[in-house]
Every structure is written in C-alpha cells, then in structure tokens.
N, C-alpha and C positions, 0 to 999 in steps of 0.2 A: 692747946690744939692749934697747929699751924694753919696758915691761910689756905694752902693747897688742900689740906685735909678737910677744912670747912667747905671748900668748893666741891670736893668729892661728895660730901654728905648732902649738900644742897641739891646737886645735880642728880644724885641717885634717888633722893626722895621724890624728885619730879618724875624720874623715869618710873619709879614704883607707882606713882599716882596714875600715870598713863596706862600702866599695866592693869590697873583696876578696871579700866574701861575695856581693855583689849581682850581680857580673858574671862569675862563674866560667862558663866554657864547658863545657856538658855535652852528651854525644852525644845526638842527637835520634832519635826513633822513625822507623820507615819512613814515607816520605811518603804522604799520603792524597789529595793533589790536585796538579795540575800547578803548579809555582811560576812566579812572574814571573822572566824572565831579562832583566836589564838591567845597564848599567854607569853609575854616577853619576859626576859630576865636580864639582869645587869650584865653588861659586857665590859667588866671592869678592867680586864687586861688591855683593852683598847684605849682607855682614858689617858694612858701615857703619851699618846700622840699629841695632846694639847699642852703637855708639860715639857715639850722637847726643847724649847728655848727659854733659858732662865730669865730673859728680859721680858718675855710676854707673860703677864701675870693674870690673865683671864679676860674673858669678853663674852658677849652674848650673840644671839642670832645663829651663828654656825650653820650657814647654808653652803652646800657643796655644788660644784659645777664641773663635770668631767671635761678635760681639755684634750686628752689623747689617752690611748691605752696605758694604764699605770700612772697617769698624771692627773691630779685633781686639784682644782682651785677651791679654797675655803674662804668664805666672806664672813667677817665678824662686824658687829655693831660696836657700841661703846666698849673700849678696851683699856686695861691698865698696861702701860709699857714703862719699864724701868728707865729713869733718866740717867742713871749712872750704875756703878757696880753695887749699889745698895738695892737689892732685889726685894723690896717690900712695897706694898701698895700705898702706904702712907707717904712714901717718897717718890711715887711713880707719877707719870703723866697719865691723864685720862682723856684719850682721843676718841673721836667720833666713829672711826672705822679703821680696821686693819684687815690684812689678808694673809694667806699662807698657801704654799704649794706642797701638796702631799705627793711623794714619790713612792709608788707601791699601792696595791689594792687592799692589802690586809692591814688595818690600823694597828695590829699588834706588832708588826714588824716593819711597817713603812717608816719613812723619814718625813719630817715636816720642816719647811723653811718659812718662817714668818717674815712679813714685810710691812712697813709703815712709812710715812713720809718724814721729812725733816724740816723744821722751821729755819728761819734765818740764823738762829743761834746754834743750830745743829741738834736741837732737842726733838723728841718724838712728836709727830704731827699726823693727822689723818692721811691714809694712803690716797683717798679721793679728796682733794683739798677743799677746805672750807672756802666759801666766797665771802665777799663783804656783806652779802644779804643772807646767806643760808649755809647750812652744813648738810651732809648726806649720811643717811643710814642705808646700807645696801639691802636690796631685795634678792631676787634670784636672777639667773642668767642662763645663757646657752651659747655654745660655740656652733657656728654654722659650718658643718663639714670640717675641712682643714683650713677654713678661712678665719674671719674675724670672730672675736668674742664680744658679746653684747650683754651688759649687766644693768639691771634696773636699780635706780637709786631714789630713795624717798627724800624729798627736800624738806628741811626743817628750818624754821626761822625763829629767832629769839624775840620774845615779847616781854622785856623787863617790866616788872611791876604789874603784869596782867596775867591772870589765870595761873598756869603752871610755869610760866616763864618762857614757853616756846610752844609753837603749833605746827602741824604739818602744812606744807605749802606746795602740794603737787609732786611731780616726779621728773626725773631726767633719766637718760641712759648713758652709760659709758661704753664707748666703742674702742676695743683694743685690736689694732691691726695685726700685731705679731705676738699672739699669746704663747707661742712655743719658746719665746725668749724668756730670760730671767725677768721678773717683774721690775727690777731696777732699770731695765732697758725697754720696757713696754712703750710703744707709741700709742697713746690714748688720747681721746677727746671726749668731752662731756657735751651731750646734746640736750638742751632744755626742751621740755615738752609742755604744751598747754594743758591745763587741767581739763578733764572732760566736763561737759555741762550738766553732769549728774554725779551722784555720790558713788563712785567706783574707781579706785586707783589701781592701775595695773602694776604687777611686779612681784606678787607674793610667791608665785610658782610659774615656771615656764616649761613648755614641752613641745617637741617637734611633732607635727602631724601632717604627713605628706609634704606638699609644697608650702605649708604654712608653719608659722610659729604661733602656738596658742598660749595665751597668758591668762592666769587667774587674776581678776581684779577684785579687790576687797572693798566692801562698804565701810566707811570710816566712822559713821555715826550709828550708835545703837549696836545691834548684833552684827558681827562681821560676816555677812552673807557674801557668797562668791559668785561673780559673773565671769563670762568668758569674752576675750577680745583676741582677734587673730590678725596676723600680718603676713604678707608675702615674704618668704624667706630671703629672696634676693635683695629686696628693698630693706628689710630689717637688718641684714648684715651690714649695710652702710649707714645705719642709724636713721633711716627714713621710716617714720611711723605714721606718715600722713594718710596711708591707705587703710587705716584701722577699720575693722568690721566687728560689730558686736553681736553676740547671739541674742536674738529678740524673741525666741520661742518658735515652735513648729510652724506657725502660720506665716511669720515674717522671715524667719531664717536669719542669715547673717546680714546685718544692716550697717552701712557707713555711719560714722559718728554724726555727721551733719543731718542725717535723715532719721535718726532714731527717736528724737523728741525728748522733751523734758522728763518723761516717765522713765527714761533710761532703759537699760537692757534687762533681760530676764535673769534672775538670780537662780542659778542651778543648784547651789549648795546652800542650805538655809543657815548654817553656821560653819564657815570655812576656817575660822581662827584668824588672828592677826598675822600669824606666821604659819606656814604649812609647806607640804611638798605634794607633788603630783607626778605620777609615773604610770607607764604601762608595764604590767607584770606578765612576762611571757610564760611563767609557770602556771598562772591561773587564768590567763587570757582575759584580764579585766584591768580597768584603770583603778589605781589605788591612791587615795588621799589620806595623808597623815597629818594630825594636828594635836595640840594640847587642848583639853577641855577642863574648865574649872575656874575657880576664883581663889587665887593664892595657892591652895592645895589642889593641884590639878592631876589629871590622868592623861595618858596618851591614847587617842582613839584612831581607828582605821575605818574608812568608808570605801566602798567599791561601786563601780558602775560599768556597764558594757560599752558606754560611749562617754566622751567628755561632756556632752550635753545632758547626760543622765539617762535614766533616773538613778540617783545616788542613794545608796542604802543609808540607814541611820548609822551613826558611829558606834563601833564596838570597842570597848575598852580592852587594850592589850597589855597595858602596864601602868602601875601606879608608882611613880618615883618615891623612894624612901624619904626624900627630903620633904615630901608633902605631909609627912607625919611629924615634922619638927615644929618647934615654936616659930611663929611669924613666917610661915613658908610663902615663897613666891616662886613658883615653878612653871615654866613656859617654854615656847619655841620648839615643841615637838615636831620633828620632820624626819623623813627617810632619806637614805643615801644609797640608791640602788647600784651605783657603780662600785661599791665597796664589798669586801668579802667578810662574811660573818663566820661564826664557829663551824658551820657546815652549810651545805648548798641550799638547805631549806630556810635559812635565816635571812631576814631582811634587817639591815643595819639602820638603826634609828638613833637620833640624839635629842636631848632636851637640855635646858639650862636651869640650874639650881641657883636661886637667889634668896633674898630675905627682905621682909618689909622694913627691917631695921638696918640701915646701911652700916652701922657699927659692927654688925655681925660679919661683914666682909673683911674686916681689918683685924679680927682675932687670929691667933695662930692656926686654929682649926678652920676658920672661914677662909683664910688665904689659900688653903689647900683644897677645900671642897665646895665653896660657894662662889658664885659668879664664874663658873666654869661649865662648858658643855660636858655632858656625860653620855656614854654609849649604852645602847640597849640592843639585844638580839631578839628579834621577833620571828618565831618559826611559823610562817604562813601555812595554814591548813587549807582544806577545801572550803569554798564558800558554803555557809549555812550548816557546817558540821562541827 
C-alpha cells in the first residue's frame, strides 16, 4: 500500500469518527407544527451530474447556492481529484474542498464544471486554500442580489497525536466580488471571524429574510441543535458580520452578540443535523428544513415551520437511502436544493452522501462508482399533515 493511500485511509477514518458524533440520532421533542408527509424516491438520472468530470472522483457535503437563473454553485468538502490521467482514487489527491458551477436547472440535462486550486507543483489543491494554521470545509452561502457572493467556511486545525488529529476552530467567510465570472477569475477574500462566546457556529444554512440574511448556527458538542443569527444584508455583502444579532426567544427577541450572555441564544430546532438546508417553500407557504437523521444508517427527514423562529415540527422521514442497508454504512449530508428542477413540479430535489465506515470500501471498483458521491432524491411535497 502506497504512502498516499495510507494517508487517505488515515484521514478518512478520522472523518468517519467525526461523523459518529455528527449524526447520532437523538429523540426529538413533541412536535410543534404539522409535518410534511411524503415519500421520496431515487432520482438516479440526475446523479450523472456529479460524474461529469473524469478528474473529479467524488466528495462530500454537496451544498448548492443559486448565483443567477440557470447557474448554481456547488460546494464540496473533502474530495478526490485525479493528479494525472490515471483516474483512480488510489492515485488521486485528497483535497479539503472543491467547487463546481452547474449550468441549467435540471440536473439530468445540465452541465457541470468543477474547479479546485493548484499547488506550486501544479497538483490539485483546495479551492479555498489551506493556511499555515488551518484548512476550510465549506458551509452554505448566499448571493446578495446581483452583487457579491458570501460563503461560510468552517476552520479546521491539525492536532497531530491528539484525539482525532484535528479539531474545529471557528469559522470564516469567503467574499467573492464577481461571482458571474468563471471561478478561475474570481476576486475573493477570506474574512476570519471570532468564535462566538457560546457553542453555536454559523454557516450550516443561509436564507434571505427581508433586509437581513438569517443563518442557522449549529451546536458543536452533543446534539446538533440549531440557533439563528442574522446580519444586515448590506453589511453582510461586504463581509462585515460585526452587527450579528441572535434570536434569544420571544421575550428578548434579536440580541447583539455582546449582550446575549454566556447562556447563548435560543435553540429553535432541537436537532438540526451537522449539515442541512433551510428554505421557504412557496407551494406550501412554510419554511422547510431538511437533514439526515441517524447513526451510520440514516434517513432523510423534513421539518416545517410557519416562521424561522418556529415552532418547528418534528422531522418526518421522507427517504431511507439504500446505502443505509449495506454493511458498514455511513450515510449523511441530507439537504434540499430548491433552485433545481425535479421530475415534476411537485418534487423537491434533495441530495445525500453515501460513505462507509471502512475506507477501503471507497477504493473498490464498486465503491469508486457509488460511495463517497452525492446522490439525488426526488421528494414530492404533499400538504402538511396529510
């Protein structure tokens, strides 16, 4: 076994260990609103989109951000990228993040152009470059009108010989001034943000709400409960997050970070998942939250609420990925992509990532084609509570 392959195995085992904490299923509180009742199905014809570039050999996260009509940004976490014309994972680079631009709204017919960085030797490197201290895993983001694009990045630092070998270290935002250009020509800057004085890290999901950008902030220790933080859109577009206000409940309302206290904000979703999506569904006139629920073998669940601050329904299972029934399953990163077109107008397009607790499974001929890839699901949203 080559040194590169050993490093892949070691790193992936550490990622799997993190996932054990990130996707533990915890009993939910009593429902506060009627849930969506629907059953999704595999949208396999759309999976071709992620296989469009023979050099991009799989990745996780798979968060989408609409940039303009018919043009969507995809953000991926750790990714396999071929170093040469040998398109196998064993010979590939394993970089901390990559991106892609989808042209077209229907993943069955759209095109996808992947992008990553290059190191001094011309080999694949993260799109959002590592620093001497940390690397970045992308969260969600939003484009402010026809102006800048802002993307949340989770900061990760290496801890050789301690714990899992790395730990989360707060967050940053990437501000792209010209997102209409090709990613190779983006003018971007990364703005480091101080960690909040409580356990809630922004960036898992982002949504516009009037003059504000509202962001779901996830608790890192224990169950991944979700809090809300908002920013004025004009300041946010420039990467200025200093005016953050956190939802602190009906009595206190939105409170500046400096005044909220050590108790922190109110958690409006009892288990929001380590990764998720948040959207306003015009068909049902409700906010919709999508996430994976489970431990290794997971399901995709949907919650609804009349307002971002809740009350949120209990999650309703809409799909069980078939990979959850395999040996050593690790299935996660369920989230919706409302800007995309499904098989019909009633469908919401969702993705998840199929992985394995044994990294060697990713390097088999079957695993190279089916594991450590995002997969599409079509979920026909019905009426709440029916």
